[in-house]
C-alpha positions as MATLAB code, in Angstrom:
seq = 'MWKRKVLKKKTRELLKLSYPRMIAVCFLIAMLTTSYSVSTTAFTLHTSSGQPETDAAFSVSIPNSELITDAIDTFLTNAHLSNWFSGSAEDILSSVIDMGSNTISVFFTALRAVYLFFAENFGTAVIFPAVSVLLVFLYQIFVNNILLIGEKRFFLENRNYRQTPISKIFFLYKLRCLRRPAWIMFCRSLFQGLWDLTIIGGFVKHYEYSMIPYILAENPKISRKDAFFLSRQLMHKNKWKFFKLDLSFLGWQILSVFTLGLLNFLYVNPYIAGCRAELYATLRRNYVLSRSARYEELSDSYLEHVPSEDELLISKALYDDSQGPYTKISYFAPEQYPVFLFSVQPPLKAVRSPLRADRKYDIYTYLFLFHAFSIFGWFLETAIHLMREGTLSQRTLPFGPWIPLYGLYGIIILLIARRLQKKPVAVFVVNAAVYSILEFAANFIYEQFTGTALRDYSEFFLNLDGRIYLGGSVAFALLGCAYVYYLAPRWSDCYMKLGRSKRIILSILLCILFAVNIGLRLSVFLS';
ca = [
      20.079   -3.386   73.325;
      21.336    0.130   73.874;
      20.453    3.030   76.133;
      20.580    6.766   75.456;
      22.232    7.534   78.760;
      25.088    5.128   78.056;
      25.692    6.605   74.581;
      25.677   10.148   75.898;
      27.966    9.303   78.787;
      30.539    7.738   76.444;
      30.296   10.711   74.099;
      30.834   13.233   76.893;
      33.911   11.309   77.994;
      35.183   11.360   74.415;
      34.561   15.104   74.144;
      36.860   15.680   77.096;
      39.655   13.824   75.288;
      39.181   14.992   71.677;
      37.197   18.209   71.962;
      39.288   20.434   69.593;
      39.437   17.836   66.815;
      35.727   17.060   67.004;
      34.883   20.755   66.835;
      37.241   21.266   63.888;
      35.707   18.384   61.909;
      32.118   19.554   62.483;
      33.144   23.114   61.615;
      34.667   21.991   58.307;
      31.658   19.838   57.459;
      29.284   22.709   58.241;
      31.228   25.070   55.982;
      31.839   22.641   53.102;
      28.540   20.752   52.957;
      24.826   21.355   53.393;
      24.835   19.737   56.834;
      24.455   21.730   60.043;
      22.801   24.614   58.176;
      21.766   26.336   61.412;
      25.443   26.496   62.399;
      26.281   28.903   59.570;
      23.520   31.376   60.403;
      25.898   33.958   61.876;
      27.900   33.905   58.631;
      25.024   34.154   56.149;
      22.255   35.997   58.016;
      20.822   39.089   56.311;
      19.776   41.986   58.500;
      16.951   43.060   56.197;
      14.597   41.444   53.740;
      16.032   43.301   50.771;
      18.598   42.005   48.359;
      22.141   42.872   49.416;
      24.075   44.975   46.921;
      26.989   42.604   46.551;
      28.562   40.386   43.952;
      30.802   38.382   46.260;
      31.488   34.734   45.635;
      30.788   33.651   49.195;
      27.441   35.394   49.542;
      24.112   35.128   47.773;
      22.020   38.054   46.524;
      18.679   36.210   46.574;
      18.229   34.567   50.003;
      16.395   31.260   50.187;
      13.709   32.871   52.298;
      12.994   35.457   49.615;
      12.519   32.758   46.994;
      10.093   30.830   49.202;
       8.188   33.807   50.578;
       7.798   35.357   47.125;
       6.303   32.101   45.872;
       3.991   31.843   48.885;
       3.033   35.515   48.629;
       2.126   35.105   44.965;
      -0.015   32.073   45.741;
      -1.786   33.750   48.653;
      -2.384   36.918   46.642;
      -4.167   34.871   44.013;
      -6.101   33.186   46.824;
      -6.913   36.591   48.407;
      -5.089   35.638   51.618;
      -2.100   37.971   51.299;
      -3.089   40.015   54.363;
      -2.540   36.952   56.524;
       0.959   36.448   55.156;
       2.530   39.755   56.124;
       4.497   41.418   58.858;
       5.650   39.122   61.626;
       4.407   35.911   59.971;
       6.572   36.544   56.904;
       9.581   37.581   59.010;
       9.357   34.451   61.154;
       9.067   32.184   58.129;
      12.008   33.941   56.435;
      14.216   33.461   59.490;
      13.298   29.770   59.786;
      14.007   29.131   56.097;
      17.378   30.911   56.072;
      18.532   29.245   59.283;
      17.431   25.773   58.229;
      18.654   25.756   54.634;
      21.793   26.159   52.583;
      22.248   28.087   49.345;
      24.261   25.280   47.731;
      21.472   22.742   47.310;
      19.791   21.300   44.263;
      16.320   22.387   45.405;
      17.128   26.041   46.072;
      19.387   26.320   43.033;
      16.589   24.971   40.829;
      14.121   27.330   42.500;
      16.531   30.219   41.955;
      16.820   29.207   38.304;
      13.025   29.359   37.911;
      13.021   32.724   39.679;
      15.598   34.116   37.240;
      13.776   32.630   34.267;
      10.731   34.782   34.986;
      12.570   37.782   36.455;
      15.407   38.282   33.938;
      15.747   38.376   30.179;
      14.976   35.126   28.405;
      18.254   34.953   26.478;
      20.466   33.807   29.336;
      17.701   32.777   31.722;
      17.748   29.207   30.473;
      21.388   28.284   29.844;
      23.197   29.571   32.922;
      20.573   28.513   35.497;
      20.576   25.033   33.939;
      24.366   24.892   34.198;
      24.180   26.063   37.810;
      21.735   23.263   38.682;
      24.074   20.732   37.057;
      27.107   22.065   38.952;
      25.280   21.965   42.276;
      24.038   18.456   41.509;
      27.625   17.291   40.881;
      28.782   19.105   44.013;
      26.185   17.311   46.092;
      27.211   13.914   44.718;
      30.997   14.142   44.585;
      31.768   16.641   47.358;
      28.908   16.965   49.825;
      28.092   13.260   50.164;
      31.724   12.133   50.065;
      32.669   14.531   52.870;
      29.712   13.363   54.966;
      31.042    9.815   54.734;
      34.464   11.139   55.708;
      32.958   12.805   58.773;
      31.438    9.490   59.876;
      34.816    7.819   59.365;
      36.526   10.358   61.592;
      34.054    9.853   64.431;
      34.182    6.068   64.140;
      37.975    6.025   64.370;
      38.095    8.743   67.005;
      36.230    6.537   69.467;
      39.364    4.420   70.022;
      42.177    6.325   68.304;
      42.655    9.693   70.001;
      45.074   11.033   67.382;
      42.750   10.538   64.435;
      43.725   13.317   61.990;
      41.175   15.899   60.909;
      42.125   15.136   57.308;
      40.322   11.803   57.712;
      37.217   13.480   56.290;
      38.978   13.365   52.897;
      39.896    9.673   53.130;
      37.767    8.576   50.153;
      39.580   11.033   47.896;
      42.916    9.632   49.031;
      41.726    6.096   48.377;
      40.423    7.142   44.952;
      37.241    5.326   45.928;
      34.453    7.698   44.900;
      32.120    6.213   42.323;
      30.446    3.513   44.396;
      29.950    5.597   47.589;
      28.720    8.519   45.461;
      26.238    6.254   43.657;
      24.923    4.702   46.865;
      24.495    8.095   48.551;
      22.728    9.407   45.443;
      20.324    6.445   45.572;
      19.768    7.109   49.252;
      18.858   10.753   48.547;
      16.652    9.792   45.596;
      14.739    7.118   47.490;
      14.426    9.385   50.515;
      13.022   12.170   48.353;
      10.435    9.861   46.823;
       9.423    8.493   50.205;
       9.143   12.052   51.557;
       6.196   12.577   49.246;
       4.258   10.164   51.451;
       5.239   12.096   54.636;
       4.926    9.130   57.026;
       7.019    6.936   54.760;
       9.652    9.662   54.567;
       9.908    9.790   58.349;
      10.335    6.006   58.579;
      12.839    5.785   55.725;
      14.899    8.636   57.160;
      15.808    6.429   60.092;
      15.914    3.239   58.048;
      18.568    4.753   55.752;
      20.433    6.588   58.530;
      23.193    3.982   58.877;
      24.193    3.970   55.199;
      26.890    6.691   55.515;
      28.446    4.834   58.465;
      28.420    1.536   56.562;
      30.148    3.249   53.627;
      32.658    4.796   56.004;
      33.539    1.306   57.203;
      33.383   -0.444   53.844;
      33.430    1.939   50.834;
      33.368   -0.965   48.359;
      30.139   -2.490   49.615;
      27.370   -2.972   47.053;
      24.272   -0.779   47.020;
      21.953   -3.683   47.899;
      24.107   -4.751   50.822;
      24.412   -1.183   52.147;
      20.640   -0.689   52.141;
      20.038   -4.171   53.519;
      22.448   -3.733   56.422;
      21.065   -0.294   57.252;
      17.553   -1.743   57.429;
      18.760   -4.614   59.592;
      20.703   -2.387   61.971;
      17.697   -0.120   62.411;
      15.195   -2.939   62.797;
      13.282   -2.222   66.015;
      15.612    0.731   66.644;
      13.967    3.479   64.598;
      11.707    4.683   67.399;
      14.576    4.669   69.899;
      16.740    6.610   67.440;
      13.917    9.132   67.070;
      13.765    9.579   70.836;
      17.540   10.037   70.858;
      17.180   12.843   68.300;
      14.312   14.291   70.314;
      16.522   14.458   73.388;
      18.768   16.931   71.541;
      15.883   19.276   70.754;
      16.577   21.523   73.727;
      20.184   22.019   72.630;
      19.043   22.783   69.078;
      16.547   25.395   70.221;
      19.134   26.993   72.495;
      21.563   27.086   69.580;
      19.085   29.036   67.461;
      19.239   31.897   69.975;
      23.030   31.994   69.593;
      22.724   32.084   65.763;
      24.290   28.648   65.526;
      27.456   29.413   67.496;
      26.520   26.932   70.222;
      26.270   24.296   67.497;
      29.894   24.891   66.576;
      31.112   24.896   70.160;
      29.258   21.882   71.498;
      26.026   20.606   69.921;
      27.314   19.330   66.569;
      30.265   17.337   67.995;
      28.050   15.991   70.762;
      25.319   14.752   68.411;
      27.800   13.388   65.839;
      29.660   11.540   68.597;
      26.451   10.023   69.964;
      25.377    8.793   66.541;
      28.786    7.252   65.860;
      28.605    5.504   69.228;
      25.141    4.248   68.338;
      26.381    2.789   65.046;
      29.314    1.131   66.798;
      26.943   -0.455   69.314;
      24.488   -1.685   66.688;
      27.321   -2.929   64.509;
      28.955   -4.832   67.366;
      25.711   -6.586   68.261;
      25.025   -7.441   64.632;
      28.479   -8.909   64.004;
      28.463  -10.898   67.230;
      25.081  -12.375   66.329;
      26.484  -13.498   62.950;
      23.407  -12.118   61.218;
      22.945  -12.038   57.450;
      25.822  -10.406   55.501;
      27.669   -9.408   58.652;
      30.925  -10.095   56.781;
      30.428   -6.799   54.925;
      31.075   -5.002   58.217;
      34.696   -5.985   57.801;
      36.703   -3.354   59.638;
      37.432   -5.115   62.921;
      40.043   -2.510   63.902;
      37.275    0.004   64.579;
      36.524   -2.097   67.646;
      39.779   -3.898   68.355;
      42.829   -1.684   68.872;
      45.892   -3.728   67.913;
      48.804   -3.929   70.311;
      52.375   -3.064   69.302;
      53.177   -6.758   68.913;
      50.192   -7.285   66.634;
      51.241   -4.336   64.509;
      54.772   -5.681   64.180;
      53.473   -9.107   63.167;
      51.056   -7.526   60.700;
      53.853   -5.447   59.226;
      56.002   -8.547   58.825;
      53.175  -10.292   56.985;
      52.314   -7.223   54.938;
      53.716   -7.098   51.413;
      55.385   -3.693   51.170;
      55.378   -3.779   47.385;
      51.571   -3.882   47.216;
      50.682   -0.706   49.037;
      51.847    2.677   50.272;
      51.234    2.367   53.997;
      54.626    1.104   55.111;
      56.202    4.175   56.659;
      56.874    4.299   60.374;
      54.640    7.366   60.726;
      51.596    5.170   60.172;
      52.386    3.286   63.380;
      52.042    6.372   65.539;
      50.392    5.710   68.915;
      46.625    6.118   69.038;
      46.256    6.241   65.264;
      44.302    3.789   63.175;
      46.659    1.377   61.325;
      45.657    2.465   57.828;
      47.924   -0.080   56.151;
      45.579   -2.781   57.538;
      42.451   -1.141   56.123;
      40.611   -3.406   53.677;
      40.614   -0.711   50.966;
      43.986    0.546   49.719;
      44.664    3.382   47.277;
      46.080    2.497   43.853;
      49.834    2.844   43.507;
      49.423    5.680   41.013;
      47.648    7.685   43.727;
      50.595    7.411   46.122;
      52.616   10.607   46.324;
      55.312   11.902   48.584;
      53.965   13.893   51.542;
      53.636   17.633   51.015;
      55.745   20.003   53.121;
      53.872   23.190   53.870;
      56.914   24.767   55.557;
      59.074   24.639   52.429;
      60.958   27.679   51.139;
      59.939   29.180   47.799;
      62.216   31.150   45.508;
      61.246   34.435   43.875;
      60.106   32.811   40.611;
      57.933   30.320   42.472;
      56.305   33.135   44.468;
      55.644   34.962   41.216;
      54.120   31.852   39.674;
      51.978   31.182   42.757;
      50.707   34.769   42.699;
      49.376   34.289   39.172;
      48.193   30.718   39.825;
      46.125   31.709   42.850;
      44.791   34.849   41.114;
      43.583   32.758   38.163;
      42.278   30.033   40.491;
      40.332   32.693   42.403;
      38.719   33.961   39.213;
      37.521   30.494   38.218;
      36.401   29.765   41.792;
      34.346   32.942   42.122;
      32.831   32.442   38.692;
      31.833   28.846   39.476;
      30.451   29.611   42.941;
      28.532   32.634   41.677;
      27.067   30.484   38.910;
      26.037   27.782   41.394;
      24.507   30.220   43.866;
      22.907   32.748   41.538;
      22.410   30.957   38.228;
      24.221   33.807   36.429;
      27.795   34.788   35.644;
      29.437   37.407   37.842;
      29.407   40.827   36.222;
      32.482   41.942   38.186;
      34.775   39.011   37.381;
      33.610   37.977   33.900;
      34.628   40.860   31.585;
      38.356   40.947   32.379;
      39.282   37.488   33.540;
      40.925   35.382   34.467;
      42.726   37.281   37.245;
      41.625   38.475   40.688;
      44.826   40.002   42.116;
      43.419   40.042   45.649;
      43.698   36.234   45.711;
      47.310   36.274   44.559;
      48.356   38.963   47.035;
      46.525   37.200   49.833;
      48.180   33.900   48.898;
      51.712   35.322   48.957;
      51.190   37.047   52.314;
      49.806   33.984   54.068;
      52.601   31.807   52.672;
      55.158   34.170   54.179;
      53.371   34.416   57.523;
      52.090   30.852   57.955;
      55.333   29.051   57.143;
      56.421   29.172   60.778;
      52.932   28.267   62.022;
      52.165   25.334   59.722;
      52.181   22.848   62.623;
      49.405   24.874   64.282;
      46.454   24.778   61.851;
      44.151   26.701   64.188;
      46.668   29.550   64.340;
      47.028   29.434   60.548;
      43.233   29.667   60.193;
      43.027   32.694   62.492;
      45.919   34.429   60.728;
      44.338   33.748   57.334;
      41.032   35.260   58.444;
      42.792   38.348   59.799;
      44.941   38.852   56.686;
      41.998   38.529   54.326;
      39.835   40.875   56.416;
      42.532   43.554   56.356;
      43.155   43.148   52.627;
      39.498   43.277   51.608;
      38.751   46.194   53.930;
      41.687   48.113   52.447;
      40.708   47.230   48.861;
      37.107   48.312   49.381;
      38.177   51.520   51.158;
      40.645   52.520   48.414;
      38.118   51.726   45.672;
      35.487   53.879   47.357;
      37.936   56.785   47.700;
      38.695   56.769   43.972;
      35.231   55.978   42.582;
      32.791   57.075   45.252;
      30.989   53.720   45.036;
      31.373   50.478   46.964;
      33.340   47.659   45.357;
      31.455   45.122   47.462;
      28.781   46.178   49.919;
      28.189   43.798   52.826;
      26.007   46.152   54.853;
      23.019   43.801   54.530;
      24.880   40.976   56.285;
      24.986   40.306   59.985;
      28.372   40.899   61.677;
      29.799   43.183   58.992;
      32.344   45.961   59.508;
      31.276   49.213   57.880;
      29.846   47.198   54.993;
      33.355   46.449   53.676;
      33.912   42.986   55.174;
      31.684   40.415   56.877;
      32.275   37.354   59.002;
      31.112   34.784   56.460;
      33.556   35.960   53.799;
      36.467   36.030   56.235;
      35.750   32.489   57.450;
      35.345   31.154   53.894;
      38.606   32.742   52.808;
      40.383   31.451   55.905;
      39.380   27.900   54.958;
      40.485   28.502   51.383;
      43.756   29.923   52.692;
      44.399   26.799   54.764;
      43.816   24.648   51.676;
      46.242   26.898   49.796;
      48.968   26.742   52.463;
      48.748   23.000   53.148;
      47.900   21.599   49.739;
      47.479   23.884   46.719;
      50.687   25.905   46.949;
      52.962   22.882   47.635;
      51.290   20.847   44.897;
      51.409   23.678   42.350;
      55.020   24.453   43.182;
      55.922   20.757   42.684;
      54.424   20.901   39.186;
      56.183   24.213   38.514;
      59.556   22.883   39.641;
      59.311   19.987   37.209;
      59.898   22.516   34.425;
      63.448   23.442   33.593;
      64.823   26.706   34.954;
      64.577   28.472   31.586;
      60.976   27.311   31.097;
      60.052   28.490   34.586;
      61.465   31.947   33.895;
      59.713   32.187   30.509;
      56.389   31.089   32.029;
      56.661   33.669   34.828;
      57.494   36.469   32.385;
      54.651   35.464   30.062;
      52.165   35.475   32.949;
      53.362   38.923   34.008;
      52.884   40.283   30.477;
      49.368   38.870   30.227;
      48.558   40.204   33.682;
      49.802   43.684   32.698;
      47.590   43.609   29.584;
      44.654   42.555   31.764;
      45.236   45.449   34.162;
      45.608   47.859   31.233;
      42.245   46.820   29.809;
      40.582   47.265   33.175;
      42.068   50.733   33.640;
      41.072   51.839   30.147;
      37.459   50.842   30.781;
      37.524   52.412   34.226;
      38.933   55.741   32.980;
      36.532   55.876   30.061;
];
């Protein structure tokens, strides 16, 4: 048996000890997945019902609310009820939809594809929207669902190991264990969607399947049948109590709406995620102790039992160093989960030397990274625009594949963040500030020369003179952190594997191609 008050008390105690890390994990999950959609309201909220005049990668020109309300308006017009659906009723519905949904979702991408099919020309209205639906579908399976499992893993470890790294949310990628968890989570979503058609069945199955991500976080190699079976068993006679637990958070959720989701970031999301992890740990403990059917699949005993130093030394002595990568002394740090004892180990080919974000780069490497990040930015914006809009970006497509703003931004943050790399929060703040200044300057200069806006963010909440907005700055700050801590070191390692002469030739060749690209853009601009 378990009680809500006990779970909440334990979670509040945990928040006092690991508050910054819990916030950081929920923030990353909110920004990278479709979870916690209300939390991102301040970053994506439109200040009017019109379509914003922007072609930015991290914004969407057709809000979810507009897609839904247009469909409803068309239906009600045909039913002669359009007068009812106007004014405040439409505004309220639009706000609820935008706050409770995410643009990167299969449903809204498919709906956007249908919208474009009837609104645009028929030549491209089929191919690109179909590709966008496919990309979003793959994103949901191999990014969204995998990161959600990683979030559960972080909170499960964080209960007993206070120094659980934030990077734990990526643990399945490090283990190279993706196919089975992705398949099980896909089945969960599919079955849930089918049950939702029955309404009551959807409500019941939502709670019946709720433990599957936690089970996968504990045992990523479990079979689909066992994962569903154990989730049903853990939630047997607990679904109604779980519902009441969710209901007890309703006041916090409503209060968060009035802060445009900011309260979610600061308190509500970590609090709820911590309570649910504590609930799983309680249910799991009772199930294992009762030796119920297939309890052996809940095999990670170190989630409950923290090994002593003597136990770790004995385990290390018994551990065959030649069979796995987790043998370094750093993995025995106090208050960290002993990953070398985890039942799932990454393949040897996946083991790489740790990346050093504070390394020094020479002039040729900086030049290479400028071009690499500029080209990466072009492909990223093109892909995200395709996923969100169902069309190719008219600003980035004609003269790809370079967006110099990415390269310049990347070089600046590498120079600034090298001394701050041990303080990721400081690196994030610096990245957001650098990008905001660069984009504001780029938009200002473009307007002075052309008289038109390069990117107009005036329709977005929390924008500065229409030239920058909070959502773009936050998205770029996250991208900048990935660049500083992973992309730049990894790319530079690949670059350094080339001989010196090959590195110089590659850098010169990239510069020539970049100059040709700029020349083409200027010729079109001047004509």
